[in-house]
N, C-alpha and C positions, 0 to 999 in steps of 0.2 A: 545507549539507546533509551529514549524516554519511555516510561510506562504509560499506557493509555489511562485516561481518567476513570474509565469504567472497569479497570482491571479488578479481577476478583482475588480472593485470598490465595488460591493456588498460583496464579500468575505472579502476584506480588512476592510470594515466597521464593518461587523459581528465580525471579529477577534479582532478589536480594542475594541468594546463594551464588548465582552467576557473577554478580558484581563483586562480592567478597572473594570468592574463589579465584576469579580472574585476576584480581590484584595480587593475591597471595601467590598464585601460580607464576605471575610475571616476576615477582621478587625471587622465587626459586630459580627461574630461568636466568635472571640477572647474575645469580651466584653460580651459574653453570651446574646446578643440581638437577639431576634427572629424578624429579620427585613431584608428586601431585598432592594437593591438600587432602584428598580422600584417604591417603595412606596414614595420616597422622594418628587417628585413634588406634589403628592396629600396631603401628610402630611404638606408640607410647606403652601399650600393654606389653609388647615383647621386650621393650627396654626394661620394664619393671620385673617381668617374670622370667626372662631368658628364653623360654620356649613355651608354647601353648597349643592346644588343639583349636580347631576352628570354633567349636562350641564354646570353649573358655574365652577365646577372643571376642566372640559375639556377646557373651554375658558381661565381660569386663568392660568392653568398649561401649556397650549400650546400643548396639546396632544389630540389624537382623543377620541371621546365619547366612542367608543368601548374599547380602551385601558384603559381609566379611569374606565369603568364599570368592566372590568376584574380585574384590580388592586384593586378596592374597594372590590370585592368579595373575593380576596385573603387576603386582610387586615382584612375583617370581620372574615374569618376562623382563622386568627392568633390573633383575639381578639383586634385588634388595632383601630377599629372604631365601632360606633353604627349607626344604620340606623332607620329612621322612614319614614312614608308616608308623602308626602308634601301636599299642598293644592289641587293638582290634584292627584287622586289616582294612576296615572302612575308615578308620580314623587317620587324619593327617596331623602331624605335629609340625609346627611352624617355628622357625627361629630366624633371627636377623643374620644376614650374610656379612662377611667382612666388609663389603662395600658399604652396606648400611651403617655398620658400626663406625666406619671411617667418616661417614657423612654426619653422624650425630652431633658433634660440636657445632657445625654450621647450622644444622636444623634447630638445635636448642636456642642458638642466638637469634635465628629468624623467628622462632615462636615467641621469644620475649618481645621482639619488635612488634609482631602481630598483635600480641596481647595488649601492649601499650597503645597501639593504634586503635584497637577495639575500645579501650577505655576512653580515648578522646571522642569516639563516636558516641558511646554511652553518655558522656558528659554533655553532648549537644542535644540529646533527645529529651522530650518531656518525661520519659520514663526509660531507664536504662534497658536497652535491647536485651542484654543478657538476662536481666530480671524478668522481663516480659516473656521471653522464650521459656524460661524455667516454669513460670506460672502457667503458660499455655500447655506445656508438656504435662505438668501435674494435673491440670484440669482434664486433659484427654486421657490420662491414666485412670482418673476417677470415673469418667464417662467417655468412652470412645466416640470418635466423630461419627461413625456409622449409627450409633444409638441416637446421637443428636439429630442426624438426618432423618431417622425414623420418626422422632418426635416432631420435627418440623413438618414432615409429610402429613402426619396425623392432624396437626394444627391447621395446615392449609386445606386438608380434606374437610375438616369441620367448618371452615369458612367457605366451602364450596368452590375452591380453586381447582382447576383441572389437574388431574393426576397423570404422571407419565405411566405408560403401560409397558409391560415387558414385551420386548420385540421377539417374535419367533424367528428362528434362523431362516435366512433366505436361501432358497434352493438355487444353486448355481448350475447352469447348464454345462455339460462337459465341453472342453475346448474342441474347437473345430479342427479336423485333421488338415494338415498343410499338404499341399500338393507339390511334389518335386518333379522336375523333368528327368526323364530316364536318360542316362548317359549313353552315347552311341557306342 
């Protein structure tokens, strides 16, 4: 699906991820692997560590605790991980299941193919996408996007541009009762 000419950053990023992940997902399906691209960061950490808490997975994979927790739940439904309670009853320890371990050689081969394909994409671009993404992440770690938005708002305010106002919650009327016919 073509991207509109006026697409903004968020739309472009979502389209890029959908395009890349869609192709990678199709390659896994071609190999009859019940596996999703979003599992890869978690699986790679577990391959390295053997087992880990959700917190450790989040830190090592560089993704949010919430995203790891959601991914782990999906992986559990797909039979790719096993979970046990950690030393603290609130902590979950995650390990790869035998099914995931059996899948690893095919996944590692597919990852090599994916990385080689990504290199061909980088070679076509005026600046390698992987380099640009690292630079963007570094810049956002130095100054988060929210802070950049605040600066942009202050600049626009100084130029006299209209400012968005905080919306007050709208009061919703209660649902109307439905009438039912009495049964005879």
